[in-house]
Phi, psi and omega in degrees: 000131178292146176296140180287126181290152175293158189293321181299338187258353177295130182238133177267177187295128174075018183245143176282150166287141175286125189248172178298321182298320179296318176300313183297321178294318177294321177301315182303316178298321180299306185302317182300317176299316172300316179290329181289321188260033176300317179308324176299323182289324183292332184279004177292111188311321187290354175257011177295324186290349176239015186261029173293166185061043183057024179086011186298322173299322182289313181302315180294323176298316178300315179294329177291321180293315183299323180296307183299323170306314183295323186304330181283359187233123175298134175086003193262350181301127175102351183294320178302317179294324174295324183286317174307310184300318185286331176283322179296318186289327181287320180304318187286319185295334184277345184264004183291122175078019186277200173112344173085006182257018177071023182284158178244137190296329187252008174285121185294149178287147174290141179240146176279133178255128176287134179280139176260130175278133182259000000 
């Protein structure tokens, strides 16, 4: 009798087996969603006592908890840092030319020209 495969290794007809890569992709998605929705976490009334510095303490605790989750999975270390860097880059890219003043990204700034008296 052949040894029984563990449940995570069993593959149905036409289905891939679950791999470490799939787990890491799933973790990356979970981390991204948690970090995107941090404002919802900041608004929890019971966290008002620790929300000073613009929620920095809460943000650090969220990242710490996510890192602990990743520590339980081989190859998942560093995912939190990668996602945070990616979100910072996307936020900066989204704000190009922003500011609500109708600015256009590649238009040079208008400069005041002093009238020369003759």
